[in-house]
C-alpha positions as a Python dict, from the first residue, in 0.01 Angstrom:
ca = {
    (1, 'X'): (0, 0, 0),
    (2, 'X'): (-135, -308, -123),
    (3, 'X'): (-189, -613, 85),
    (4, 'X'): (37, -854, -39),
    (5, 'X'): (-35, -1241, -30),
    (6, 'X'): (237, -1280, 244),
    (7, 'X'): (121, -1022, 455),
    (8, 'X'): (-265, -1118, 434),
    (9, 'X'): (-160, -1458, 515),
    (10, 'X'): (49, -1337, 818),
    (11, 'X'): (-275, -1155, 937),
    (12, 'X'): (-500, -1430, 870),
    (13, 'X'): (-241, -1666, 1071),
    (14, 'X'): (-240, -1393, 1347),
    (15, 'X'): (-594, -1398, 1396),
    (16, 'X'): (-656, -1770, 1381),
    (17, 'X'): (-357, -1883, 1615),
    (18, 'X'): (-449, -1651, 1886),
    (19, 'X'): (-735, -1597, 2139),
    (20, 'X'): (-1000, -1321, 2072),
    (21, 'X'): (-807, -996, 2069),
    (22, 'X'): (-891, -685, 2273),
    (23, 'X'): (-1111, -427, 2111),
    (24, 'X'): (-930, -139, 1872),
    (25, 'X'): (-1020, 160, 2066),
    (26, 'X'): (-1106, 486, 1906),
    (27, 'X'): (-1177, 763, 2164),
    (28, 'X'): (-1426, 1026, 2059),
    (29, 'X'): (-1380, 1349, 2202),
    (30, 'X'): (-1714, 1495, 2176),
    (31, 'X'): (-1920, 1792, 2251),
    (32, 'X'): (-2288, 1726, 2263),
    (33, 'X'): (-2340, 2000, 2518),
    (34, 'X'): (-2250, 2365, 2520),
    (35, 'X'): (-2266, 2654, 2260),
    (36, 'X'): (-2121, 2423, 2000),
    (37, 'X'): (-2346, 2124, 2032),
    (38, 'X'): (-2563, 2175, 1726),
    (39, 'X'): (-2226, 2115, 1537),
    (40, 'X'): (-2048, 1862, 1752),
    (41, 'X'): (-2360, 1618, 1773),
    (42, 'X'): (-2376, 1538, 1410),
    (43, 'X'): (-1997, 1480, 1365),
    (44, 'X'): (-1984, 1254, 1674),
    (45, 'X'): (-2292, 1063, 1547),
    (46, 'X'): (-2128, 1004, 1205),
    (47, 'X'): (-1795, 912, 1384),
    (48, 'X'): (-1955, 651, 1606),
    (49, 'X'): (-2202, 507, 1338),
    (50, 'X'): (-1945, 417, 1076),
    (51, 'X'): (-1756, 235, 1353),
    (52, 'X'): (-2089, 31, 1437),
    (53, 'X'): (-2127, -30, 1068),
    (54, 'X'): (-1766, -184, 1028),
    (55, 'X'): (-1832, -400, 1331),
    (56, 'X'): (-2176, -529, 1199),
    (57, 'X'): (-2136, -548, 813),
    (58, 'X'): (-1750, -638, 829),
    (59, 'X'): (-1694, -811, 1173),
    (60, 'X'): (-1477, -542, 1272),
    (61, 'X'): (-1125, -429, 1150),
    (62, 'X'): (-906, -723, 1018),
    (63, 'X'): (-1150, -937, 1235),
    (64, 'X'): (-1123, -746, 1535),
    (65, 'X'): (-1401, -518, 1673),
    (66, 'X'): (-1369, -142, 1699),
    (67, 'X'): (-1465, 6, 2039),
    (68, 'X'): (-1541, 397, 2035),
    (69, 'X'): (-1501, 572, 2385),
    (70, 'X'): (-1673, 904, 2395),
    (71, 'X'): (-1554, 1176, 2640),
    (72, 'X'): (-1747, 1502, 2647),
    (73, 'X'): (-1549, 1787, 2612),
    (74, 'X'): (-1805, 2080, 2570),
    (75, 'X'): (-1559, 2232, 2315),
    (76, 'X'): (-1346, 2347, 2624),
    (77, 'X'): (-974, 2299, 2579),
    (78, 'X'): (-907, 2202, 2935),
    (79, 'X'): (-1167, 1933, 2932),
    (80, 'X'): (-1019, 1799, 2594),
    (81, 'X'): (-700, 1733, 2775),
    (82, 'X'): (-874, 1585, 3072),
    (83, 'X'): (-1047, 1345, 2809),
    (84, 'X'): (-712, 1245, 2660),
    (85, 'X'): (-537, 1177, 2995),
    (86, 'X'): (-860, 969, 3116),
    (87, 'X'): (-871, 757, 2781),
    (88, 'X'): (-529, 714, 2671),
    (89, 'X'): (-428, 427, 2869),
    (90, 'X'): (-742, 232, 2734),
    (91, 'X'): (-558, 154, 2438),
    (92, 'X'): (-627, 464, 2223),
    (93, 'X'): (-508, 422, 1852),
    (94, 'X'): (-584, 787, 1748),
    (95, 'X'): (-752, 1108, 1868),
    (96, 'X'): (-961, 1324, 1668),
    (97, 'X'): (-1013, 1629, 1896),
    (98, 'X'): (-1245, 1848, 1659),
    (99, 'X'): (-1089, 2157, 1820),
    (100, 'X'): (-792, 2362, 1729),
    (101, 'X'): (-738, 2456, 2088),
    (102, 'X'): (-724, 2110, 2212),
    (103, 'X'): (-529, 1971, 1924),
    (104, 'X'): (-252, 2240, 2010),
    (105, 'X'): (-231, 2118, 2355),
    (106, 'X'): (-219, 1750, 2236),
    (107, 'X'): (73, 1785, 1991),
    (108, 'X'): (337, 1763, 2245),
    (109, 'X'): (151, 1526, 2480),
    (110, 'X'): (52, 1269, 2215),
    (111, 'X'): (397, 1291, 2049),
    (112, 'X'): (566, 1197, 2398),
    (113, 'X'): (322, 905, 2426),
    (114, 'X'): (349, 780, 2077),
    (115, 'X'): (-16, 820, 1996),
    (116, 'X'): (-152, 983, 1671),
    (117, 'X'): (-352, 1263, 1652),
    (118, 'X'): (-598, 1325, 1350),
    (119, 'X'): (-690, 1695, 1321),
    (120, 'X'): (-865, 1659, 986),
    (121, 'X'): (-888, 2009, 811),
    (122, 'X'): (-827, 2197, 1153),
    (123, 'X'): (-540, 2235, 1413),
    (124, 'X'): (-208, 2365, 1371),
    (125, 'X'): (-154, 2383, 993),
    (126, 'X'): (219, 2320, 975),
    (127, 'X'): (169, 1989, 1127),
    (128, 'X'): (138, 1874, 776),
    (129, 'X'): (530, 1863, 803),
    (130, 'X'): (571, 1500, 926),
    (131, 'X'): (946, 1547, 962),
    (132, 'X'): (876, 1774, 1253),
    (133, 'X'): (534, 1654, 1352),
    (134, 'X'): (581, 1295, 1361),
    (135, 'X'): (247, 1182, 1542),
    (136, 'X'): (15, 1461, 1385),
    (137, 'X'): (-169, 1427, 1077),
    (138, 'X'): (-424, 1688, 912),
    (139, 'X'): (-497, 1530, 570),
    (140, 'X'): (-681, 1573, 326),
    (141, 'X'): (-651, 1951, 356),
    (142, 'X'): (-573, 2227, 602),
    (143, 'X'): (-680, 2574, 683),
    (144, 'X'): (-407, 2730, 471),
    (145, 'X'): (-541, 2526, 179),
    (146, 'X'): (-884, 2636, 271),
    (147, 'X'): (-775, 3017, 267),
    (148, 'X'): (-611, 2962, -99),
    (149, 'X'): (-930, 2771, -231),
    (150, 'X'): (-1150, 3095, -105),
    (151, 'X'): (-924, 3318, -296),
    (152, 'X'): (-891, 3123, -589),
    (153, 'X'): (-1289, 3095, -597),
    (154, 'X'): (-1297, 3472, -580),
    (155, 'X'): (-1051, 3522, -856),
    (156, 'X'): (-1247, 3287, -1088),
    (157, 'X'): (-1570, 3474, -995),
    (158, 'X'): (-1396, 3790, -1090),
    (159, 'X'): (-1295, 3696, -1428),
    (160, 'X'): (-932, 3616, -1321),
    (161, 'X'): (-817, 3921, -1162),
    (162, 'X'): (-910, 4061, -793),
    (163, 'X'): (-647, 4324, -774),
    (164, 'X'): (-792, 4643, -603),
    (165, 'X'): (-1077, 4455, -459),
    (166, 'X'): (-1139, 4408, -93),
    (167, 'X'): (-1196, 4072, 116),
    (168, 'X'): (-1311, 4096, 476),
    (169, 'X'): (-1240, 3798, 698),
    (170, 'X'): (-1514, 3741, 979),
    (171, 'X'): (-1308, 3512, 1208),
    (172, 'X'): (-1368, 3320, 1543),
    (173, 'X'): (-1120, 3523, 1790),
    (174, 'X'): (-948, 3188, 1873),
    (175, 'X'): (-643, 2988, 1743),
    (176, 'X'): (-900, 2837, 1523),
    (177, 'X'): (-1013, 3151, 1367),
    (178, 'X'): (-667, 3327, 1333),
    (179, 'X'): (-513, 3011, 1148),
    (180, 'X'): (-594, 3152, 796),
    (181, 'X'): (-475, 3525, 862),
    (182, 'X'): (-103, 3469, 756),
    (183, 'X'): (-200, 3299, 429),
    (184, 'X'): (-453, 3548, 339),
    (185, 'X'): (-169, 3821, 412),
    (186, 'X'): (45, 3668, 184),
    (187, 'X'): (-188, 3566, -82),
    (188, 'X'): (-327, 3953, -79),
    (189, 'X'): (23, 4062, -153),
    (190, 'X'): (47, 3815, -448),
    (191, 'X'): (-286, 3921, -606),
    (192, 'X'): (-305, 4278, -495),
    (193, 'X'): (-643, 4253, -297),
    (194, 'X'): (-684, 4441, 19),
    (195, 'X'): (-772, 4198, 329),
    (196, 'X'): (-986, 4356, 619),
    (197, 'X'): (-989, 4154, 961),
    (198, 'X'): (-1314, 4154, 1177),
    (199, 'X'): (-1272, 3912, 1492),
    (200, 'X'): (-1579, 3773, 1663),
    (201, 'X'): (-1561, 3664, 2059),
    (202, 'X'): (-1670, 3352, 2160),
    (203, 'X'): (-1933, 3221, 2122),
    (204, 'X'): (-2020, 3462, 1840),
    (205, 'X'): (-2390, 3573, 1944),
    (206, 'X'): (-2292, 3948, 1910),
    (207, 'X'): (-2179, 4048, 1565),
    (208, 'X'): (-2358, 4389, 1487),
    (209, 'X'): (-2054, 4615, 1498),
    (210, 'X'): (-1888, 4378, 1239),
    (211, 'X'): (-2182, 4380, 996),
    (212, 'X'): (-2232, 4736, 1015),
    (213, 'X'): (-1862, 4783, 920),
    (214, 'X'): (-1927, 4550, 647),
    (215, 'X'): (-2224, 4729, 525),
    (216, 'X'): (-2046, 5072, 537),
    (217, 'X'): (-1724, 4939, 365),
    (218, 'X'): (-1892, 4701, 105),
    (219, 'X'): (-1618, 4440, 46),
    (220, 'X'): (-1616, 4261, -266),
    (221, 'X'): (-1611, 3920, -56),
    (222, 'X'): (-1665, 3811, 284),
    (223, 'X'): (-1480, 3495, 399),
    (224, 'X'): (-1586, 3349, 733),
    (225, 'X'): (-1376, 3103, 967),
    (226, 'X'): (-1671, 3022, 1205),
    (227, 'X'): (-1838, 2779, 1436),
    (228, 'X'): (-2146, 2686, 1602),
    (229, 'X'): (-2393, 2963, 1668),
    (230, 'X'): (-2138, 3230, 1524),
    (231, 'X'): (-2203, 3092, 1174),
    (232, 'X'): (-2593, 3109, 1210),
    (233, 'X'): (-2564, 3478, 1327),
    (234, 'X'): (-2316, 3586, 1062),
    (235, 'X'): (-2546, 3448, 790),
    (236, 'X'): (-2848, 3596, 946),
    (237, 'X'): (-2672, 3946, 990),
    (238, 'X'): (-2557, 3918, 605),
    (239, 'X'): (-2918, 3853, 516),
    (240, 'X'): (-3019, 4162, 716),
    (241, 'X'): (-2779, 4391, 535),
    (242, 'X'): (-2869, 4217, 215),
    (243, 'X'): (-2514, 4152, 164),
    (244, 'X'): (-2492, 3928, -171),
    (245, 'X'): (-2485, 3561, -58),
    (246, 'X'): (-2287, 3446, -353),
    (247, 'X'): (-2003, 3651, -233),
    (248, 'X'): (-1989, 3524, 115),
    (249, 'X'): (-1792, 3202, 149),
    (250, 'X'): (-1713, 2997, 472),
    (251, 'X'): (-1458, 2759, 554),
    (252, 'X'): (-1559, 2388, 545),
    (253, 'X'): (-1660, 2443, 939),
    (254, 'X'): (-1932, 2725, 827),
    (255, 'X'): (-2112, 2514, 569),
    (256, 'X'): (-2355, 2283, 751),
    (257, 'X'): (-2731, 2285, 736),
    (258, 'X'): (-2719, 2424, 1102),
    (259, 'X'): (-2578, 2721, 1000),
    (260, 'X'): (-2799, 2825, 697),
    (261, 'X'): (-3144, 2666, 796),
    (262, 'X'): (-3212, 2952, 1067),
    (263, 'X'): (-3202, 3227, 796),
    (264, 'X'): (-3453, 3058, 577),
    (265, 'X'): (-3456, 3221, 219),
    (266, 'X'): (-3201, 3481, 328),
    (267, 'X'): (-2927, 3227, 296),
    (268, 'X'): (-3006, 3115, -52),
    (269, 'X'): (-2666, 3115, -247),
    (270, 'X'): (-2446, 3112, 74),
    (271, 'X'): (-2100, 2917, -35),
    (272, 'X'): (-1883, 2710, 177),
    (273, 'X'): (-1566, 2510, 116),
    (274, 'X'): (-1591, 2137, 121),
    (275, 'X'): (-1321, 1869, 178),
    (276, 'X'): (-1570, 1587, 86),
    (277, 'X'): (-1896, 1535, -92),
    (278, 'X'): (-2262, 1626, 47),
    (279, 'X'): (-2591, 1460, 55),
    (280, 'X'): (-2686, 1091, 118),
    (281, 'X'): (-2656, 967, -246),
    (282, 'X'): (-2391, 707, -176),
    (283, 'X'): (-2417, 312, -117),
    (284, 'X'): (-2274, 350, 222),
    (285, 'X'): (-2575, 512, 344),
    (286, 'X'): (-2787, 207, 271),
    (287, 'X'): (-2570, -2, 466),
    (288, 'X'): (-2571, 230, 759),
    (289, 'X'): (-2963, 257, 733),
    (290, 'X'): (-2977, -122, 750),
    (291, 'X'): (-2675, -216, 987),
    (292, 'X'): (-2709, 65, 1227),
    (293, 'X'): (-3031, 292, 1219),
    (294, 'X'): (-3287, -4, 1170),
    (295, 'X'): (-3083, -190, 1391),
    (296, 'X'): (-3161, 56, 1653),
    (297, 'X'): (-2775, 98, 1705),
    (298, 'X'): (-2745, 481, 1598),
    (299, 'X'): (-2526, 682, 1812),
    (300, 'X'): (-2824, 947, 1791),
    (301, 'X'): (-3165, 968, 1676),
    (302, 'X'): (-3082, 878, 1337),
    (303, 'X'): (-3199, 1232, 1192),
    (304, 'X'): (-2855, 1357, 1102),
    (305, 'X'): (-2761, 1095, 850),
    (306, 'X'): (-2645, 1232, 542),
    (307, 'X'): (-2607, 1599, 665),
    (308, 'X'): (-2265, 1773, 599),
    (309, 'X'): (-2122, 1718, 965),
    (310, 'X'): (-2265, 1377, 977),
    (311, 'X'): (-2091, 1279, 680),
    (312, 'X'): (-1758, 1449, 778),
    (313, 'X'): (-1759, 1239, 1100),
    (314, 'X'): (-1827, 937, 908),
    (315, 'X'): (-1550, 1026, 653),
    (316, 'X'): (-1298, 1079, 966),
    (317, 'X'): (-1397, 749, 1088),
    (318, 'X'): (-1343, 596, 755),
    (319, 'X'): (-1002, 740, 712),
    (320, 'X'): (-918, 580, 1090),
    (321, 'X'): (-1028, 248, 977),
    (322, 'X'): (-855, 248, 649),
    (323, 'X'): (-533, 348, 842),
    (324, 'X'): (-581, 70, 1073),
    (325, 'X'): (-622, -157, 802),
    (326, 'X'): (-305, -37, 640),
    (327, 'X'): (-120, -79, 980),
    (328, 'X'): (-238, -435, 1003),
    (329, 'X'): (-103, -504, 654),
    (330, 'X'): (215, -342, 726),
    (331, 'X'): (296, -521, 1074),
    (332, 'X'): (136, -859, 985),
    (333, 'X'): (-106, -832, 1304),
    (334, 'X'): (-443, -758, 1359),
    (335, 'X'): (-365, -644, 1729),
    (336, 'X'): (-208, -298, 1650),
    (337, 'X'): (-45, -58, 1873),
    (338, 'X'): (-87, 318, 1884),
    (339, 'X'): (284, 316, 1704),
    (340, 'X'): (162, 82, 1441),
    (341, 'X'): (-146, 288, 1394),
    (342, 'X'): (90, 599, 1329),
    (343, 'X'): (278, 410, 1066),
    (344, 'X'): (-58, 297, 905),
    (345, 'X'): (-174, 661, 891),
    (346, 'X'): (171, 775, 746),
    (347, 'X'): (142, 520, 455),
    (348, 'X'): (-243, 568, 387),
    (349, 'X'): (-342, 576, 37),
    (350, 'X'): (-703, 666, -53),
    (351, 'X'): (-799, 604, -436),
    (352, 'X'): (-1133, 599, -615),
    (353, 'X'): (-1111, 224, -622),
    (354, 'X'): (-1089, 226, -233),
    (355, 'X'): (-1384, 467, -204),
    (356, 'X'): (-1596, 304, -442),
    (357, 'X'): (-1554, -74, -263),
    (358, 'X'): (-1650, 104, 61),
    (359, 'X'): (-1978, 251, -104),
    (360, 'X'): (-1846, 604, -105),
    (361, 'X'): (-1754, 675, -493),
    (362, 'X'): (-1649, 1035, -547),
    (363, 'X'): (-1709, 1100, -196),
    (364, 'X'): (-1377, 1294, -136),
    (365, 'X'): (-1052, 1368, -292),
    (366, 'X'): (-806, 1094, -394),
    (367, 'X'): (-473, 1137, -185),
    (368, 'X'): (-173, 961, -21),
    (369, 'X'): (17, 1049, 279),
    (370, 'X'): (395, 1020, 354),
    (371, 'X'): (632, 1136, 597),
    (372, 'X'): (715, 1461, 431),
    (373, 'X'): (341, 1533, 400),
    (374, 'X'): (98, 1426, 668),
    (375, 'X'): (-157, 1681, 506),
    (376, 'X'): (-228, 1525, 166),
    (377, 'X'): (-270, 1722, -152),
    (378, 'X'): (-479, 2006, 9),
    (379, 'X'): (-768, 1963, -250),
    (380, 'X'): (-1108, 2142, -179),
    (381, 'X'): (-1419, 2223, -354),
    (382, 'X'): (-1689, 2484, -329),
    (383, 'X'): (-2042, 2398, -216),
    (384, 'X'): (-2355, 2629, -232),
    (385, 'X'): (-2668, 2662, -48),
    (386, 'X'): (-3030, 2627, -205),
    (387, 'X'): (-3258, 2744, 30),
    (388, 'X'): (-3563, 2640, -168),
    (389, 'X'): (-3454, 2287, -205),
    (390, 'X'): (-3302, 2306, 162),
    (391, 'X'): (-2984, 2121, 33),
    (392, 'X'): (-2600, 2172, -48),
    (393, 'X'): (-2450, 2109, -370),
    (394, 'X'): (-2072, 2101, -500),
    (395, 'X'): (-2051, 2365, -763),
    (396, 'X'): (-1698, 2259, -839),
    (397, 'X'): (-1453, 1978, -860),
    (398, 'X'): (-1165, 1893, -577),
    (399, 'X'): (-898, 2169, -707),
    (400, 'X'): (-542, 2244, -601),
    (401, 'X'): (-443, 2542, -370),
    (402, 'X'): (-141, 2766, -398),
    (403, 'X'): (106, 2528, -274),
    (404, 'X'): (384, 2733, -365),
    (405, 'X'): (311, 2994, -96),
    (406, 'X'): (148, 2748, 160),
    (407, 'X'): (460, 2484, 119),
    (408, 'X'): (680, 2805, 219),
    (409, 'X'): (479, 2907, 516),
    (410, 'X'): (445, 2544, 652),
    (411, 'X'): (824, 2513, 625),
    (412, 'X'): (881, 2831, 788),
    (413, 'X'): (637, 2757, 1083),
    (414, 'X'): (745, 2386, 1137),
    (415, 'X'): (1107, 2507, 1144),
    (416, 'X'): (1035, 2756, 1426),
    (417, 'X'): (860, 2501, 1616),
    (418, 'X'): (1128, 2246, 1573),
    (419, 'X'): (1400, 2520, 1687),
    (420, 'X'): (1197, 2581, 1985),
    (421, 'X'): (1100, 2237, 2092),
    (422, 'X'): (1477, 2104, 2012),
    (423, 'X'): (1355, 1852, 1746),
    (424, 'X'): (1574, 1718, 1466),
    (425, 'X'): (1377, 1700, 1170),
    (426, 'X'): (1384, 1384, 995),
    (427, 'X'): (1157, 1050, 913),
    (428, 'X'): (1123, 752, 1144),
}
């Protein structure tokens, strides 16, 4: 939605005619401790640093300072809910749980409280149906898109046909890890491949039996839905049995530097899905260096800038800022409420012109959000690790998933949720 001259004038008049407004509050459910800290830290740093950049470079969002309230969850669902309860009264505009388990618990709570949740690329996949999940958003892509992207890559890698082949899914034995199973089962029926399921219990340090089974059965491809130390162990185990790394594909939460560096040269060629671009060759990083790191205001030591998960936290913050700007435009005020923020998220448009203006050209897929679709188009790319250069590179563009199957699953699951919770489907 473009800012009309009338709306722009209204926002400007609102700012000029009122005293200094309270900060726009963005809670950050961090986990800088515990078995998943190595992955939680760079995301939290990127999320906080982008808001610091917006305050220093742009004077805030619509002239109002952004305030990040960090609350440590340790990737524990109960602590995550406690963080939500302790921060929601601070004027929280949107929550980014960074945990599927926490997201599931917050869906009814945040909806009842009128606060939006952005579970970017995780959480309950059917929350993409905004007619049922009015306050939950998971753009630009979800786990079921990711499952389809991985299958599509295997099909392309196999010359267009994977009938008769075997795909093993190594997954975190939690709500997170189980999310893609139904989609992969449907895709296996469509494409004729055999699906082998290998669960790994939290936190994922013991995987000997799973990889012995892989060595014995020799699946044509291995997909992974892992997080934290589980990823490191899996990649090392794959290297130990000399599984071909170019046939090993992780979800976007299994494709960071932390996951591959411990395996050294053994990780070379490993692939992972990507919902955004990689590296630090974007103008926005010059601004982060100038306004955040060199100014001594980085959330961490500044050593994570440009890594995959730092970029993801920064990307999530950028989407939150742009949704807040959209909300200000829609409602003609800089002093937005959580309900207004929800409206901004539902009307969000991310196009290439906007990303270029933000110093992030080609950083992610272009997309728009609507009441009917809180998940975006579900585009995704493939990244690959070069161990000698110690860097990730995208080896594909942002491509579509099998939305015929995915949309049917979303409709089925969201309808069941609506029936269980007595929700009348519709747009606000």
